[in-house]
C-alpha positions as CSV (number, residue, x, y, z in Angstrom):
1,M,5.4,-25.2,-9.7
2,K,7.5,-26.7,-6.9
3,S,6.3,-29.1,-4.7
4,F,5.4,-28.3,-1.1
5,S,3.9,-29.4,2.0
6,Y,0.5,-28.0,3.1
7,L,-0.9,-27.3,6.8
8,S,-4.1,-25.6,7.5
9,A,-4.0,-24.2,10.8
10,P,-6.8,-24.4,13.3
11,D,-5.8,-21.5,15.1
12,V,-2.8,-18.9,15.6
13,G,-0.6,-20.7,18.2
14,T,-0.4,-23.8,15.8
15,A,0.2,-21.5,12.4
16,L,3.0,-19.6,14.4
17,R,4.7,-22.5,15.8
18,T,4.8,-23.8,12.2
19,V,6.5,-21.1,11.2
20,A,8.8,-20.9,13.8
21,D,9.7,-24.4,13.9
22,S,10.5,-24.9,9.9
23,E,12.2,-22.8,7.1
24,D,10.5,-21.2,4.2
25,V,7.0,-21.1,4.9
26,K,4.5,-19.0,3.7
27,F,1.3,-18.1,4.9
28,L,-1.6,-18.4,2.3
29,A,-4.9,-16.3,3.0
30,G,-6.8,-15.3,-0.2
31,G,-3.7,-16.4,-2.3
32,T,-4.6,-13.5,-4.9
33,N,-0.9,-12.7,-5.1
34,L,1.0,-15.7,-3.6
35,V,-0.2,-18.4,-6.2
36,D,0.7,-16.3,-9.0
37,L,4.1,-15.9,-7.9
38,M,4.2,-20.0,-6.7
39,R,3.0,-20.3,-10.5
40,E,6.0,-18.6,-11.6
41,G,8.5,-19.8,-9.4
42,I,9.2,-16.7,-8.0
43,E,8.2,-18.1,-4.9
44,E,9.0,-21.5,-3.7
45,P,7.9,-22.0,-0.1
46,A,8.7,-25.6,1.4
47,T,5.6,-25.2,3.4
48,V,2.3,-23.1,2.4
49,V,0.4,-22.7,5.8
50,D,-3.6,-22.1,4.8
51,I,-4.7,-19.2,7.8
52,T,-8.2,-18.8,6.3
53,R,-10.0,-20.7,9.6
54,L,-8.3,-18.6,11.8
55,P,-10.3,-16.2,13.7
56,L,-9.2,-12.8,12.2
57,T,-12.3,-12.0,10.5
58,G,-13.7,-9.3,12.5
59,I,-14.0,-5.3,12.2
60,E,-14.7,-3.6,15.8
61,E,-14.4,-0.5,17.0
62,L,-12.5,-0.1,20.2
63,P,-13.4,2.3,23.0
64,D,-11.5,5.1,22.0
65,G,-12.6,5.2,18.6
66,T,-9.6,3.3,16.9
67,L,-11.3,0.9,14.3
68,R,-9.6,-2.4,14.8
69,V,-9.9,-5.1,11.4
70,G,-8.8,-8.3,11.4
71,A,-5.9,-9.7,8.8
72,L,-8.1,-11.8,6.9
73,V,-11.4,-9.4,6.4
74,S,-11.8,-9.3,2.6
75,N,-11.1,-6.1,0.8
76,S,-14.7,-6.1,-0.5
77,R,-16.0,-6.6,3.1
78,L,-13.8,-3.8,4.2
79,A,-14.8,-1.0,1.5
80,A,-18.3,-2.2,2.0
81,D,-18.2,-1.5,5.8
82,P,-20.7,1.2,6.7
83,L,-17.9,2.8,9.2
84,I,-15.1,3.1,6.8
85,R,-17.3,4.4,4.3
86,T,-18.3,7.1,6.4
87,R,-15.2,7.7,8.8
88,Y,-12.4,6.8,5.9
89,P,-14.2,7.1,2.4
90,V,-10.8,7.2,0.8
91,L,-10.0,3.8,2.2
92,A,-13.1,2.4,0.9
93,K,-12.6,4.3,-2.5
94,A,-8.8,3.2,-2.8
95,I,-10.2,-0.6,-2.5
96,L,-12.7,-0.5,-5.0
97,L,-10.4,1.2,-7.5
98,G,-8.0,-1.5,-6.6
99,A,-8.6,-4.7,-8.6
100,S,-11.8,-6.8,-10.0
101,A,-14.9,-7.5,-7.9
102,Q,-13.2,-11.2,-7.9
103,L,-10.3,-10.5,-6.9
104,R,-11.7,-8.3,-4.2
105,N,-14.0,-10.9,-2.9
106,M,-10.8,-13.2,-2.2
107,A,-8.1,-10.7,-1.3
108,T,-7.6,-9.7,2.3
109,V,-6.2,-7.1,4.3
110,G,-3.1,-8.8,5.6
111,G,-2.6,-10.3,2.1
112,N,-2.7,-6.8,0.5
113,L,-0.2,-5.1,2.5
114,L,2.2,-7.8,1.8
115,Q,1.7,-8.0,-1.9
116,R,4.8,-8.1,-4.2
117,T,5.6,-5.4,-7.0
118,R,4.2,-6.3,-10.5
119,C,7.3,-4.5,-12.3
120,M,7.8,-6.6,-15.9
121,Y,11.3,-7.5,-15.2
122,F,10.3,-9.2,-11.7
123,Y,8.2,-11.5,-13.5
124,D,10.2,-12.3,-16.3
125,E,12.9,-14.9,-15.4
126,A,15.2,-14.0,-18.4
127,S,16.1,-10.5,-17.1
128,A,17.9,-9.4,-14.3
129,C,16.1,-8.3,-11.1
130,N,17.4,-7.6,-7.4
131,K,14.2,-8.3,-6.0
132,R,14.0,-11.7,-7.5
133,V,17.7,-12.5,-7.7
134,P,19.6,-10.4,-5.1
135,G,22.9,-9.0,-7.0
136,S,21.8,-10.0,-10.2
137,G,21.0,-6.2,-11.3
138,C,18.2,-4.2,-12.5
139,D,17.0,-4.4,-15.9
140,A,14.5,-2.0,-15.6
141,I,16.9,0.8,-15.2
142,G,17.5,2.1,-18.8
143,G,15.0,-0.2,-19.9
144,F,11.5,-0.3,-20.2
145,S,10.0,1.9,-17.1
146,R,7.1,3.7,-17.7
147,G,5.4,2.1,-14.8
148,S,8.6,2.6,-12.7
149,A,8.8,4.6,-9.6
150,V,10.6,8.1,-9.4
151,L,10.7,8.6,-5.6
152,G,12.3,6.6,-3.2
153,T,14.4,4.6,-5.9
154,S,17.9,3.3,-5.9
155,E,20.5,2.1,-8.3
156,Y,19.6,-1.5,-7.6
157,C,15.7,-1.1,-7.8
158,I,13.1,1.2,-9.3
159,A,9.9,-0.8,-9.0
160,T,6.9,0.9,-7.5
161,H,4.9,-1.2,-4.8
162,P,1.3,-1.6,-6.5
163,S,-0.9,-1.3,-3.4
164,D,-4.0,1.1,-3.8
165,M,-5.0,0.2,0.0
166,A,-1.6,0.8,1.3
167,V,-1.7,4.0,0.0
168,A,-4.7,5.3,2.0
169,L,-3.7,3.2,5.2
170,V,-0.3,5.2,5.3
171,L,-2.6,8.5,4.9
172,L,-4.6,7.1,7.9
173,D,-1.7,6.6,9.8
174,A,-2.7,2.9,10.2
175,V,-0.9,0.7,12.6
176,V,-0.1,-3.2,11.8
177,E,-0.2,-5.4,14.6
178,V,1.8,-8.6,14.0
179,E,2.3,-11.7,16.2
180,S,4.9,-14.4,16.5
181,V,5.7,-17.1,19.2
182,H,7.6,-14.3,20.9
183,G,4.7,-12.0,21.4
184,I,2.8,-9.1,19.9
185,R,4.5,-5.7,18.1
186,R,2.5,-3.1,16.6
187,I,4.1,-1.1,13.7
188,P,3.1,2.4,11.7
189,V,2.1,1.3,8.4
190,A,4.4,4.3,7.3
191,D,7.0,2.3,8.5
192,F,6.3,-1.3,7.7
193,H,7.6,-1.1,4.0
194,T,11.4,-0.5,3.5
195,L,12.9,1.3,1.1
196,P,14.9,-0.9,-1.6
197,G,18.5,0.7,-0.7
198,D,20.8,-2.0,-1.6
199,T,18.6,-4.9,-0.7
200,P,15.3,-4.2,-2.5
201,H,14.6,-8.1,-1.8
202,I,13.8,-7.1,1.5
203,E,10.5,-5.3,1.4
204,T,8.9,-5.2,4.6
205,V,10.0,-4.7,8.3
206,L,8.1,-8.2,9.2
207,A,10.3,-11.1,10.4
208,P,10.2,-14.8,8.8
209,D,8.3,-16.0,11.6
210,E,5.8,-13.2,12.1
211,L,1.8,-13.0,10.7
212,I,0.0,-10.1,10.6
213,T,-3.0,-10.6,12.8
214,A,-4.7,-6.9,12.5
215,I,-4.9,-3.4,11.1
216,E,-5.6,-0.2,13.4
217,L,-7.3,2.8,12.0
218,P,-7.3,5.6,14.7
219,P,-9.9,8.5,14.8
220,V,-9.0,10.8,12.1
221,P,-11.7,13.5,11.7
222,V,-10.3,15.4,8.9
223,A,-10.3,11.6,7.2
224,A,-14.0,12.0,6.6
225,H,-13.5,14.8,4.2
226,S,-11.4,12.6,1.7
227,R,-10.5,11.5,-1.8
228,Y,-8.6,8.9,-3.6
229,R,-8.1,9.5,-7.6
230,K,-6.2,6.8,-9.5
231,V,-4.8,7.5,-12.8
232,R,-4.1,4.8,-15.2
233,D,-3.8,3.2,-18.8
234,R,-7.1,2.0,-18.3
235,A,-10.4,2.8,-16.1
236,S,-10.5,-1.1,-14.9
237,Y,-8.2,-3.7,-13.6
238,A,-4.9,-1.7,-14.0
239,F,-2.2,-0.2,-11.5
240,A,-1.8,3.1,-11.2
241,L,0.8,5.4,-12.9
242,V,-0.2,8.1,-10.5
243,S,-2.7,7.8,-7.4
244,V,-3.3,10.5,-4.9
245,A,-4.8,10.1,-1.5
246,A,-5.9,13.5,0.1
247,A,-7.9,14.9,3.3
248,L,-8.4,18.2,4.0
249,A,-9.9,20.7,6.2
250,V,-10.2,24.3,5.8
251,E,-11.3,27.0,8.1
252,D,-11.7,31.0,6.8
253,G,-9.7,29.9,3.7
254,V,-7.0,28.4,5.6
255,V,-5.7,24.7,5.6
256,T,-6.0,23.9,9.4
257,D,-5.2,19.9,8.4
258,V,-4.1,18.4,5.5
259,R,-3.3,14.6,4.9
260,L,-1.4,13.3,1.3
261,A,0.0,10.5,0.3
262,L,0.8,9.0,-3.6
263,G,1.0,5.7,-5.2
264,G,1.9,4.5,-8.4
265,V,5.3,6.8,-8.1
266,A,7.5,5.3,-5.6
267,T,9.3,2.2,-4.3
268,K,6.4,2.1,-1.2
269,P,3.5,4.0,-0.6
270,W,4.5,7.4,-0.3
271,R,3.3,9.8,2.4
272,A,3.7,13.6,1.4
273,R,5.3,15.2,4.4
274,V,6.7,18.0,2.7
275,A,3.6,18.8,0.7
276,E,1.7,18.9,4.1
277,E,4.5,21.0,5.9
278,L,4.0,23.4,3.4
279,L,0.1,23.5,3.1
280,L,-0.5,23.4,6.9
281,G,-1.5,26.7,7.8
282,A,-1.8,28.5,4.3
283,E,-4.1,29.5,2.2
284,A,-6.3,27.2,0.1
285,T,-5.3,28.4,-2.9
286,E,-4.5,26.4,-5.9
287,E,-1.1,28.0,-6.4
288,N,-0.2,27.1,-2.9
289,F,-1.6,23.4,-4.0
290,A,0.7,23.5,-6.9
291,R,3.5,24.6,-4.7
292,A,3.3,22.2,-2.2
293,A,2.9,19.4,-5.0
294,A,6.2,20.4,-6.5
295,A,8.2,20.4,-3.7
296,E,7.0,16.7,-2.8
297,L,7.9,15.8,-6.2
298,A,11.6,18.0,-6.5
299,P,13.4,15.0,-5.2
300,A,12.1,12.5,-8.1
301,L,14.4,10.9,-10.3
302,P,12.8,10.0,-13.1
303,Q,14.2,7.3,-16.3
304,S,13.9,8.4,-19.7
305,D,10.1,7.3,-20.2
306,N,9.0,7.8,-17.0
307,A,9.6,11.3,-16.6
308,F,6.0,12.4,-17.3
309,K,4.9,11.0,-13.5
310,I,6.0,14.1,-12.1
311,D,3.9,16.6,-13.9
312,L,1.2,14.1,-13.9
313,A,1.4,13.7,-9.8
314,Q,1.5,17.4,-9.3
315,R,-1.5,18.1,-11.2
316,T,-3.2,15.2,-10.1
317,V,-2.5,16.4,-6.3
318,V,-3.9,20.1,-7.0
319,A,-6.8,18.8,-8.8
320,V,-8.1,16.4,-5.6
321,L,-6.9,19.2,-3.4
322,R,-9.2,21.8,-5.7
323,T,-11.8,19.5,-5.5
324,L,-12.0,19.0,-1.4
325,N,-11.6,22.4,-1.0
326,A,-14.6,23.4,-3.5
327,E,-16.6,20.2,-1.5
328,R,-16.0,22.0,1.7
329,S,-16.9,25.9,0.2
330,A,-20.5,24.3,-0.8
331,S,-21.3,22.7,2.3
């Protein structure tokens, strides 16, 4: 590991001034991804600013019903919070399926959004990877790509985004609050991560001098009836081949509200807006669920060994919506 300077920030202002006045600085929270990347030589910051002492650990309800979650809230605490489990069960479930209990105890909400891909070529310094070394190429294209993306890809990168939590946050129209010495701005999670295009090393719209300070979850009534399903090679400690976050409201057999998001198949957390538009106002039938899922996956561009993800994603969408609809009918 390359030598680096270390600073424990006593307050937000100090942390922001440090990153504004220095080059090549990284914030350290739980460290569950950053430390691994530093060990592998992928991240080599000159300075690491420890932000674990900052007062960003609260979960509070705002007057309009929005839940404001501090960026340093652990994944475990967020998943166990009674309001999260009641209002946003899809988020609680996504977190619980995301990693081991030990990792969830350390990982933070802000850090989860910033975790980088687990593509094998990204971690292999002998391989060409445009995320790791811009302009070097992408050995995943034409290589071992079973876990790679089929949506949102480009000729420069086909790596999937690894987060489960972020898929649920996209479904919920969550907003990321970020702060720098220049002030505060708020970014919808759906716009926070970028598609690879010809710059796959740029993964978010976060500026180098900005710190994630909170996530805001707006009131989403349909989210009280939501599910997260993760399909993977083994039932624990594995990243998704396909995941589906879904929320559904049905009245008199007709879909009155629906939200869908996909993980494991795209280069960023993927809001399935095409499928949502087709389902809204349609009869809640398995045929319509399948038609909507097929339309969402129609633009998919698979590699030779991950084409199975298209059918798997469609069938998983149908299965989750069928379950939600059956639960509605029974209640």
